[in-house]
C-alpha beads as a LAMMPS data file, in Angstrom:
LAMMPS data file: protein, C-alpha beads

248 atoms
247 bonds

1 atom types
1 bond types

-500.0 500.0 xlo xhi
-500.0 500.0 ylo yhi
-500.0 500.0 zlo zhi

Masses

1 110.0

Atoms # bond

1 1 1 -472.282 -138.047 -181.877
2 1 1 -474.235 -138.343 -185.142
3 1 1 -474.792 -142.062 -185.654
4 1 1 -473.661 -143.741 -188.838
5 1 1 -476.827 -145.246 -190.380
6 1 1 -475.207 -148.677 -190.153
7 1 1 -474.727 -148.244 -186.414
8 1 1 -477.722 -146.169 -185.394
9 1 1 -479.269 -147.505 -182.185
10 1 1 -481.614 -144.596 -181.573
11 1 1 -484.603 -145.801 -179.570
12 1 1 -483.119 -149.260 -178.932
13 1 1 -483.012 -150.783 -175.460
14 1 1 -479.791 -152.614 -174.548
15 1 1 -479.256 -154.836 -171.508
16 1 1 -475.615 -155.566 -170.670
17 1 1 -474.566 -157.854 -167.830
18 1 1 -471.173 -157.231 -166.325
19 1 1 -471.752 -153.747 -167.687
20 1 1 -470.130 -151.794 -164.880
21 1 1 -466.501 -152.314 -165.915
22 1 1 -464.112 -153.684 -168.506
23 1 1 -465.508 -154.866 -171.827
24 1 1 -469.079 -154.515 -170.595
25 1 1 -468.690 -150.819 -169.769
26 1 1 -467.085 -150.153 -173.147
27 1 1 -470.001 -151.776 -174.944
28 1 1 -472.572 -149.904 -172.852
29 1 1 -471.025 -146.525 -173.603
30 1 1 -470.552 -147.311 -177.298
31 1 1 -474.237 -148.191 -177.624
32 1 1 -475.343 -145.159 -175.633
33 1 1 -473.188 -142.851 -177.769
34 1 1 -475.120 -144.163 -180.765
35 1 1 -478.574 -143.664 -179.321
36 1 1 -479.395 -146.688 -177.162
37 1 1 -480.976 -146.558 -173.719
38 1 1 -479.140 -148.985 -171.440
39 1 1 -479.714 -151.357 -168.553
40 1 1 -476.449 -151.925 -166.707
41 1 1 -476.437 -155.059 -164.581
42 1 1 -473.759 -156.530 -162.344
43 1 1 -473.304 -157.628 -158.773
44 1 1 -472.316 -154.193 -157.425
45 1 1 -475.194 -151.749 -157.812
46 1 1 -472.985 -148.759 -156.973
47 1 1 -470.660 -149.524 -159.883
48 1 1 -473.671 -149.972 -162.173
49 1 1 -475.043 -146.606 -161.105
50 1 1 -471.731 -144.928 -161.921
51 1 1 -471.928 -146.185 -165.504
52 1 1 -475.639 -145.343 -165.644
53 1 1 -474.735 -141.728 -164.844
54 1 1 -472.258 -141.768 -167.728
55 1 1 -475.049 -142.970 -170.015
56 1 1 -477.418 -140.280 -168.774
57 1 1 -474.727 -137.667 -169.386
58 1 1 -474.872 -138.733 -173.046
59 1 1 -478.578 -137.880 -173.111
60 1 1 -479.855 -141.444 -172.905
61 1 1 -482.006 -143.232 -170.345
62 1 1 -480.290 -145.736 -168.065
63 1 1 -481.184 -148.198 -165.345
64 1 1 -478.705 -149.708 -162.905
65 1 1 -479.555 -153.128 -161.486
66 1 1 -477.666 -155.227 -158.944
67 1 1 -477.818 -158.928 -159.746
68 1 1 -475.878 -162.152 -159.336
69 1 1 -475.907 -163.373 -162.936
70 1 1 -475.485 -167.007 -161.938
71 1 1 -478.757 -167.236 -159.998
72 1 1 -481.973 -167.792 -161.912
73 1 1 -484.244 -166.101 -159.367
74 1 1 -482.159 -162.926 -159.503
75 1 1 -481.999 -163.078 -163.303
76 1 1 -485.778 -163.351 -163.440
77 1 1 -485.931 -160.252 -161.238
78 1 1 -483.655 -158.410 -163.663
79 1 1 -485.832 -159.377 -166.614
80 1 1 -488.970 -158.270 -164.813
81 1 1 -487.433 -154.921 -163.872
82 1 1 -486.104 -154.290 -167.378
83 1 1 -489.448 -154.943 -169.048
84 1 1 -491.333 -152.978 -166.399
85 1 1 -489.095 -149.954 -167.002
86 1 1 -488.647 -150.072 -170.785
87 1 1 -491.275 -152.482 -172.102
88 1 1 -488.811 -154.519 -174.148
89 1 1 -485.176 -155.425 -174.710
90 1 1 -483.797 -155.076 -178.242
91 1 1 -480.167 -155.971 -177.545
92 1 1 -478.948 -158.383 -174.883
93 1 1 -475.230 -158.726 -174.183
94 1 1 -474.411 -161.628 -171.862
95 1 1 -471.030 -160.426 -170.648
96 1 1 -470.812 -161.284 -166.933
97 1 1 -468.332 -164.027 -166.125
98 1 1 -465.270 -165.103 -164.180
99 1 1 -462.340 -167.425 -164.794
100 1 1 -460.340 -168.041 -161.615
101 1 1 -457.127 -169.962 -162.183
102 1 1 -456.806 -173.224 -160.284
103 1 1 -455.097 -176.566 -161.015
104 1 1 -457.802 -178.970 -162.114
105 1 1 -457.097 -181.500 -159.370
106 1 1 -457.606 -178.768 -156.762
107 1 1 -460.956 -177.496 -158.056
108 1 1 -463.623 -177.854 -155.370
109 1 1 -467.245 -178.598 -156.095
110 1 1 -468.152 -175.131 -154.838
111 1 1 -465.688 -173.450 -157.220
112 1 1 -466.813 -175.644 -160.118
113 1 1 -470.457 -174.775 -159.503
114 1 1 -469.690 -171.057 -159.142
115 1 1 -467.821 -170.953 -162.447
116 1 1 -470.481 -172.926 -164.333
117 1 1 -473.337 -170.949 -162.807
118 1 1 -471.965 -167.550 -163.770
119 1 1 -470.512 -168.494 -167.158
120 1 1 -473.204 -170.833 -168.494
121 1 1 -476.233 -171.511 -166.280
122 1 1 -477.062 -167.825 -165.809
123 1 1 -476.419 -166.732 -169.404
124 1 1 -478.614 -169.593 -170.609
125 1 1 -481.501 -168.452 -168.433
126 1 1 -481.178 -164.825 -169.493
127 1 1 -480.732 -165.539 -173.205
128 1 1 -483.558 -168.066 -173.364
129 1 1 -486.081 -165.940 -171.478
130 1 1 -485.266 -162.682 -173.273
131 1 1 -484.918 -164.539 -176.569
132 1 1 -488.451 -165.926 -176.269
133 1 1 -489.817 -162.461 -175.512
134 1 1 -487.932 -161.046 -178.500
135 1 1 -489.303 -163.805 -180.733
136 1 1 -492.851 -163.083 -179.550
137 1 1 -492.318 -159.360 -180.138
138 1 1 -490.373 -157.377 -182.711
139 1 1 -487.184 -159.459 -182.600
140 1 1 -483.739 -158.483 -181.420
141 1 1 -480.080 -159.330 -181.113
142 1 1 -478.363 -161.428 -178.435
143 1 1 -474.590 -161.385 -178.053
144 1 1 -473.007 -163.947 -175.744
145 1 1 -469.437 -163.390 -174.572
146 1 1 -467.214 -166.453 -174.769
147 1 1 -463.422 -166.740 -174.567
148 1 1 -460.534 -168.165 -176.558
149 1 1 -460.242 -170.617 -173.651
150 1 1 -463.261 -172.307 -175.265
151 1 1 -461.246 -173.008 -178.422
152 1 1 -457.656 -173.552 -177.261
153 1 1 -456.017 -175.618 -174.534
154 1 1 -455.602 -173.353 -171.500
155 1 1 -454.448 -175.340 -168.456
156 1 1 -455.577 -174.162 -165.052
157 1 1 -458.975 -172.769 -166.108
158 1 1 -460.652 -175.943 -167.343
159 1 1 -464.122 -175.332 -165.811
160 1 1 -464.097 -171.797 -167.269
161 1 1 -463.029 -172.927 -170.739
162 1 1 -465.598 -175.705 -170.662
163 1 1 -468.386 -173.319 -169.645
164 1 1 -467.436 -170.953 -172.455
165 1 1 -467.434 -173.855 -174.923
166 1 1 -470.992 -174.490 -173.764
167 1 1 -471.785 -170.836 -174.508
168 1 1 -470.561 -171.349 -178.081
169 1 1 -472.871 -174.320 -178.548
170 1 1 -475.740 -172.568 -176.806
171 1 1 -475.523 -169.548 -179.101
172 1 1 -475.699 -171.641 -182.253
173 1 1 -478.663 -173.620 -180.969
174 1 1 -480.579 -170.568 -179.775
175 1 1 -479.866 -168.866 -183.104
176 1 1 -481.744 -171.685 -184.800
177 1 1 -484.464 -171.946 -182.166
178 1 1 -485.476 -168.269 -182.207
179 1 1 -484.816 -167.462 -185.876
180 1 1 -485.699 -165.584 -187.945
181 1 1 -486.712 -162.708 -185.659
182 1 1 -483.884 -163.100 -183.146
183 1 1 -480.205 -163.192 -184.023
184 1 1 -477.848 -164.888 -181.545
185 1 1 -474.093 -164.529 -181.953
186 1 1 -470.964 -165.084 -179.909
187 1 1 -468.037 -162.764 -179.295
188 1 1 -464.834 -164.656 -178.493
189 1 1 -462.354 -162.286 -176.819
190 1 1 -458.723 -163.120 -176.343
191 1 1 -456.467 -161.529 -173.703
192 1 1 -457.727 -158.060 -172.810
193 1 1 -456.399 -155.512 -170.331
194 1 1 -459.426 -155.579 -168.070
195 1 1 -459.458 -155.979 -164.286
196 1 1 -458.345 -159.585 -164.622
197 1 1 -455.049 -158.378 -166.099
198 1 1 -454.084 -156.885 -162.741
199 1 1 -453.116 -160.387 -161.673
200 1 1 -450.894 -160.908 -164.726
201 1 1 -447.160 -160.465 -164.789
202 1 1 -445.764 -157.233 -166.215
203 1 1 -444.572 -159.183 -169.256
204 1 1 -448.033 -160.638 -169.874
205 1 1 -449.542 -157.157 -169.757
206 1 1 -447.214 -156.094 -172.543
207 1 1 -446.874 -159.188 -174.736
208 1 1 -449.085 -162.150 -175.617
209 1 1 -448.515 -165.226 -177.855
210 1 1 -450.928 -163.997 -180.542
211 1 1 -450.359 -162.576 -184.017
212 1 1 -450.654 -158.985 -182.782
213 1 1 -448.129 -159.736 -180.063
214 1 1 -449.989 -157.871 -177.317
215 1 1 -453.152 -157.951 -175.222
216 1 1 -456.167 -155.963 -176.380
217 1 1 -457.369 -152.683 -174.926
218 1 1 -461.001 -152.778 -173.750
219 1 1 -462.197 -150.320 -176.389
220 1 1 -461.024 -152.728 -179.097
221 1 1 -464.058 -154.925 -178.457
222 1 1 -466.448 -152.164 -179.503
223 1 1 -466.588 -152.453 -183.292
224 1 1 -467.255 -156.195 -183.234
225 1 1 -470.031 -155.748 -180.665
226 1 1 -471.640 -152.921 -182.629
227 1 1 -471.557 -154.988 -185.810
228 1 1 -473.324 -157.933 -184.188
229 1 1 -475.854 -155.700 -182.417
230 1 1 -476.718 -153.636 -185.480
231 1 1 -480.011 -154.401 -187.243
232 1 1 -478.027 -153.942 -190.462
233 1 1 -476.275 -157.256 -189.682
234 1 1 -479.576 -158.950 -190.389
235 1 1 -478.038 -162.013 -192.092
236 1 1 -475.505 -162.761 -189.352
237 1 1 -476.592 -165.245 -186.713
238 1 1 -475.021 -168.255 -185.039
239 1 1 -471.567 -166.781 -185.687
240 1 1 -468.430 -166.988 -183.551
241 1 1 -466.531 -163.722 -183.949
242 1 1 -463.012 -163.890 -182.570
243 1 1 -461.500 -160.659 -181.250
244 1 1 -458.313 -162.208 -179.973
245 1 1 -455.275 -160.623 -181.584
246 1 1 -455.013 -163.313 -184.229
247 1 1 -453.691 -166.892 -184.386
248 1 1 -451.440 -168.238 -181.677

Bonds

1 1 1 2
2 1 2 3
3 1 3 4
4 1 4 5
5 1 5 6
6 1 6 7
7 1 7 8
8 1 8 9
9 1 9 10
10 1 10 11
11 1 11 12
12 1 12 13
13 1 13 14
14 1 14 15
15 1 15 16
16 1 16 17
17 1 17 18
18 1 18 19
19 1 19 20
20 1 20 21
21 1 21 22
22 1 22 23
23 1 23 24
24 1 24 25
25 1 25 26
26 1 26 27
27 1 27 28
28 1 28 29
29 1 29 30
30 1 30 31
31 1 31 32
32 1 32 33
33 1 33 34
34 1 34 35
35 1 35 36
36 1 36 37
37 1 37 38
38 1 38 39
39 1 39 40
40 1 40 41
41 1 41 42
42 1 42 43
43 1 43 44
44 1 44 45
45 1 45 46
46 1 46 47
47 1 47 48
48 1 48 49
49 1 49 50
50 1 50 51
51 1 51 52
52 1 52 53
53 1 53 54
54 1 54 55
55 1 55 56
56 1 56 57
57 1 57 58
58 1 58 59
59 1 59 60
60 1 60 61
61 1 61 62
62 1 62 63
63 1 63 64
64 1 64 65
65 1 65 66
66 1 66 67
67 1 67 68
68 1 68 69
69 1 69 70
70 1 70 71
71 1 71 72
72 1 72 73
73 1 73 74
74 1 74 75
75 1 75 76
76 1 76 77
77 1 77 78
78 1 78 79
79 1 79 80
80 1 80 81
81 1 81 82
82 1 82 83
83 1 83 84
84 1 84 85
85 1 85 86
86 1 86 87
87 1 87 88
88 1 88 89
89 1 89 90
90 1 90 91
91 1 91 92
92 1 92 93
93 1 93 94
94 1 94 95
95 1 95 96
96 1 96 97
97 1 97 98
98 1 98 99
99 1 99 100
100 1 100 101
101 1 101 102
102 1 102 103
103 1 103 104
104 1 104 105
105 1 105 106
106 1 106 107
107 1 107 108
108 1 108 109
109 1 109 110
110 1 110 111
111 1 111 112
112 1 112 113
113 1 113 114
114 1 114 115
115 1 115 116
116 1 116 117
117 1 117 118
118 1 118 119
119 1 119 120
120 1 120 121
121 1 121 122
122 1 122 123
123 1 123 124
124 1 124 125
125 1 125 126
126 1 126 127
127 1 127 128
128 1 128 129
129 1 129 130
130 1 130 131
131 1 131 132
132 1 132 133
133 1 133 134
134 1 134 135
135 1 135 136
136 1 136 137
137 1 137 138
138 1 138 139
139 1 139 140
140 1 140 141
141 1 141 142
142 1 142 143
143 1 143 144
144 1 144 145
145 1 145 146
146 1 146 147
147 1 147 148
148 1 148 149
149 1 149 150
150 1 150 151
151 1 151 152
152 1 152 153
153 1 153 154
154 1 154 155
155 1 155 156
156 1 156 157
157 1 157 158
158 1 158 159
159 1 159 160
160 1 160 161
161 1 161 162
162 1 162 163
163 1 163 164
164 1 164 165
165 1 165 166
166 1 166 167
167 1 167 168
168 1 168 169
169 1 169 170
170 1 170 171
171 1 171 172
172 1 172 173
173 1 173 174
174 1 174 175
175 1 175 176
176 1 176 177
177 1 177 178
178 1 178 179
179 1 179 180
180 1 180 181
181 1 181 182
182 1 182 183
183 1 183 184
184 1 184 185
185 1 185 186
186 1 186 187
187 1 187 188
188 1 188 189
189 1 189 190
190 1 190 191
191 1 191 192
192 1 192 193
193 1 193 194
194 1 194 195
195 1 195 196
196 1 196 197
197 1 197 198
198 1 198 199
199 1 199 200
200 1 200 201
201 1 201 202
202 1 202 203
203 1 203 204
204 1 204 205
205 1 205 206
206 1 206 207
207 1 207 208
208 1 208 209
209 1 209 210
210 1 210 211
211 1 211 212
212 1 212 213
213 1 213 214
214 1 214 215
215 1 215 216
216 1 216 217
217 1 217 218
218 1 218 219
219 1 219 220
220 1 220 221
221 1 221 222
222 1 222 223
223 1 223 224
224 1 224 225
225 1 225 226
226 1 226 227
227 1 227 228
228 1 228 229
229 1 229 230
230 1 230 231
231 1 231 232
232 1 232 233
233 1 233 234
234 1 234 235
235 1 235 236
236 1 236 237
237 1 237 238
238 1 238 239
239 1 239 240
240 1 240 241
241 1 241 242
242 1 242 243
243 1 243 244
244 1 244 245
245 1 245 246
246 1 246 247
247 1 247 248
C-alpha cells in the first residue's frame, strides 16, 4: 500500500494493548499497512505473536508481548521492553479492557477491582509513563479507548461504564498536562461485533438501538483511529470521538 500523505506512518512505532483481536487487531494492521512498526500486547502471547506475524508479512517490524494490562509491574515491563527494542513509542493505543455484565448488587469486590484495574488503573499507568517519555522526547499521540457506556445509562455494567468515564476525564487531563508535544484523545466505540458479541442474542448481533440500526464491524473503527494517530491531526487533542452508530 502507498500511504496517503495524511496517513503516512512510515518509521513510526505504535504500541497497541489488546492488539491481538477485535478492534485492537484492526488498528494494528491498519497502522502497519501504512508503514508503522508495531508492538502487540495482550494477555495471551501466542495470540499476539499471530498478529505480529501478520505485521511482519506486511514488511514491518513487530514485537509480541504478553502482559496483564491491569497490573503496574507488568505494564512497566512492557514499557521497558518496548523502549529497549525500538527506542521510543510514537503512538500508544490503550485498547485492552473488559466489561462483564453483572447486576450491581451482585458485584463482588474482586470483580469490581478487576474491572477498574484493567479499564482505568492500567491505562493510566501506561499513558502517564509513555506520555512523559513522549513529552521529554519528540512527542507523540495517545489514543485511549472508552465506551458509550461512559456516556449513557447502561444497567448491569456499572463498574465498566464508570471506569470508562474515568478514561474520558483522564484523557482530557493528560492532554493538558503533556501538551503541546503529546496529543491525547479518546475513541468512544459503540456496539461492535467483536468477541464480546458472541454472548449477544442473534437479534442484538443484527440490530442495535442506534441511528445506523446495527452494530459496527471491527474494521469500521480504523479511520477514526488513523485520524487521531496521524501527525497531520496536530490541532486535535483532548477530544472524545464517538464511533457508535449515531444517537440512540
